[in-house]
N, C-alpha and C positions, 0 to 999 in steps of 0.2 A: 843636721846632725842625725835625724831618723833614718835617711838613707844610708849613712854609714853603717849604722847598727843593722839595719836590714841585709845589708851586703854581708857583713861578717856571720850574721845569723844563718843566712843561706848557704855561706861557705862552710859554716861547720855540719849543717844538714847534709851538704853534698859529700863532704869528707867521711861522714859517719855512715852515709848510704853506699860509699865506695869500699869502706872497710867492712861493711856487712856483707857485700856481694863477693869480696875477695875471700872472706872467710868460708863461704859456701864453696866457693871454687876451690880453696885449698883442702877442704875435706874431701872432694872428689878425687883429688890428686892420690890420696891414701884409701880410698873405698875399694875393695876388691871389685875387679870388672867382671859383668855378667854377659858381656857380648859375645854371641855364638860366632864362631870361626868357621862358618859353613863356606864352602864344601870340604874345608880341611878335615873337619870333625865328622865326616858323613858316616864313618863306622860306628860311632858311639854317640850320635845325635840323639837326645831324649825326644820322644814323640809321646803324647798322650795317648793312652789305651783306647780312649773313645773317639779318638780321631778316623774320620772316614776318608779313605783315599781311594781305593778302588775295589770293585765287587770280585769276589772270587769265589770258586767252587772248592768246597773241602774235599781233599782226599787223605785217606789213611795210609798207614806204612806200606800196605800192599798195592796202592796205587787204586784203589776203589772210591766212588763218591756215592753219595746217598740220593742223588737226583732220581726221580721217579717219573719224570716228563710228565707231570700233571698239568703243567702250563699256568699254575697259580701265580707265580712272580712275574709272568708276561702279562696276565690279566689286570693284576694290581698296579702295574707300573703306571704312573699319570702321564707319561709322554712318550711311551714307545721305545724305551732304551733297551730293553730285552727282546730278543727274537729267537724263538727255539724251533728247530727242526727236529720233528718227531718220526721215527719209523716204526713200523709193525713188525714184531718178530714171532716165530712160532716156537713155543716151549717144548720140552721133551716129551709132555703129556698131550700134545696136539692142541694147546691153547693158544690164543693169539694175545700178545703182551705189548704195551707201548714201552719203547726205549728211546733215549736221547740219542739223537745223531750229532747236532751242533748247537752249542749254546753260545749265541752271538751276543755281545755287550758294548753298547757304545758310550764309552767314557766321556765324550764331548757332549752329551745331551743329559747325563745323569745329575740329578739334582740331591742326591745323597740323601733320600728322604728314608731310606731302610724299610720301606714298606715290603720289598721283595725278601728281604732277610726275616722279618718279623712273621710274614705269613707263610712263610715255607713249611708245609706239614712233616719234613722229615728233618729240618735243621741242615740243609745241605749248603747253605751260602753264608757268607761273612764279608765284611769288609777289611781290608787289610791296612797297614799304615804306610805302605809305599807310596809316598807323596810325589815321587820324582818320575812324573808321567809328561814331561814337555817334549813335544815333537814338533816337525816342521810342517806336516800335513795333517788334517783333520782324520783322514781315512786310516791313519795308523792308530787312532784311539779306539777303533772297532777291533774288539779282543775276542778270541774264541777261549771261553772259560774251559771247557773239556779239552785239554791240551793233550791229555794221555789217550792213546787209542782204546776204544770201548772193547770192553772184553766180551767173549762169547757166552751164551748162556750155559750154564754148569749142566754136565752131564748127570742122568739120574743115577741114584745109588741102587744097589740091589733090593734094599727093602722098599724104595718108591716103585721099583718095577714089579715087585711082588705085590704090592698094595694095588697098582693099576690092573694087574693080571686078574687079581682076586674079584675087583669090582667088575671087569668085563665078563668074568666067568659067572658072577652073581646076576648080572642082568640077562646074561643067555639063560640062566637056569630059570630066572623069573619069567622070560618070555617063552620057554618051553612048557613051564607050569600053566602059565595062562592058555596056551594053546591045548594041553591036554584037558584042562578044566572046560574049555570051550567044546573040545569034541565029546567029553563026557556029558555036557549039558545038551548038546545037539542030540545024542543017542537017548537021552532020558525025555527029550521033548520039552525041556525047560524053555522058558521065554528068552527071546533074543537079549533083553536087557540084562537077565541074569548071566547069559554066556558071556557078555562083554565086560562084565563087572570085574575090574582089576584086584578089588578087595575079598573076592570070593575065597580065595584061599590063605588070607590072613588072619590070624587069631588075634581079635580086638580085646584090648583091656576095658576096664570099667570106664575110665576117663575118656577113652577114645569113642566108645558107645554113647556116653552121655554128651558128648560133643556133637556127634552126628544126629543124635535125636533133637538136641536143641537148635541145631541149623537147618532142621528139615524143611522150614518155611522159607527159607532163603537160599534159592539155588546156587548164587554165587559164593556164598560162605561155605555152602556144603561141599562145594567143588574144591575150594581152597583146603578145606579139612581133609577131604579124600585124598588130595595131593600130597599134603604133609604125612598122612599116614602111610601111603605107599612108599615114599621117600626113606621114611623111617625103617620101613621093612626091608627096604633094599640095602641100606646101610648096616642094618644088622645082619643081613645074609652074607654081605661082604666081609665084614668082620669075622664073621663065623668061618667063612672060606679061608681067609688069611690066617686065622690062628690054626685051622686045621692044616694048612700048608707048612707053617712054621713048625708045628709039632712033629711032621712027617720028616 
């Protein structure tokens, strides 16, 4: 008798379990579907803003980037994903400047740690959301990020040319003044140290005099102060010459 009772009890439990499962299945028939229809919906596929797909170099509307070829991103990369080719160019004022030649990035070895982006001093890098990077060979994962031609150094403006010319004339004038002072000192029989003193023709203010007096016992510090005073005098003369040229 007990076995028959157990049989019908188990049968009832099985039917109840079946009905419960069928109710869950029935609800799924009327629940809105969330399955992505990729790749059919490739054009409007939602991707999270924080998703890191591939490193890119930021370009503005004029085709300029902010990379200064400092090499910080290459140094902080933990596995050598970034390789920079840097060249030296000469600016209009005759100075040497580092400039980016090639920015090579190996997507196949990138761990997407974003150390390159966070350590860039000019905010020139970012990760894009373009996740479709499947290729048949690994060498195609090596990308040149500066894909636009590098622009030439800008030509100087008339104001920059005038400033450079004024600084050049000021240096020439200072050299002539030093030579004249040397000749005058030689004619008067002054000591050689006084003849060669570049501060001889410069009018010192009270702060400069106090600084020279305080550093009299420290030759290295004294020399730095003298150099700073001389540079300030040259800049002042250059500005005066530039103002005179603009007024004329």
